[in-house]
N, C-alpha and C positions, 0 to 999 in steps of 0.2 A: 381143390380151388377154396376160397374163402366167400364165407355168408356174408361178407361186408358189400354194401351195394354201393355201386362207384357214385362218385361225387359229381354233382352237376356242374357248369360251369356258371351259369350266371348264378347271380346273388341270391336273387330272389329263389329261385328255387333249393338253391342249396339253403338259406335260410326254412323253407317250408321245412324240408327234408329234417334237418337239426329240429326243430320245433315237434314233428312227429316221431323224431326217437327220442325227445327227450316225454312226451305224453304217451308214449307206449303204442303207439299206432304203426302199422306195418306199412312204412314210405318206402318205396321201390322206386328209382326215376327213369323213366320209359322216354329216351329222345323219342319227337317225331319225325319218323322215315317214313313218312306216308308218299311223300313227290319228290324225295330226291332222285331216284335214277330213270324216273318217264324220260324227262326231255332230251337224255342223252341215247336213250334208244329211237328216239322219233327224228333226230335233229339233219343226220346223214340223208334219210330217206326222204324228208322231206323237202333239204336242200335241194337233192339230184332232181326232184318231180320236178322242181320249182326254175331249174336253167334249161335253157336249150341247149342241143345239142353240140352248139359251136364252144358254147359255154362251158359246158361241161369237161372239153378239150383242150380248152386255153388253163383252166383248173387243172385239170390232170397236166399239164405241160409246167406250167410255175411249180406246181408239185414233184414232178420227177427230177426237175431241173433245180429244187433245192434241198434233194434229197442225194445228188449225186456231185454236187458242189463239191470242187476241193476245199477243203481247213487250210485256214493261214497258221498253222502249227507249223 
């Protein structure tokens, strides 16, 4: 692999990285990934707990109908 750091998309972060390289500082761009996955892991369970059994059944029927619907191709 290469030792080049990945270039950030944000212009300000890119300018900071270029300035750090020019001055000899060891600059690595580490994107903040602290809150990316949490919501997806909680969402389905939280929604299922908030719905009544009748509402869950209705949602399941709508989802099943969408999965089994014949395509118009």
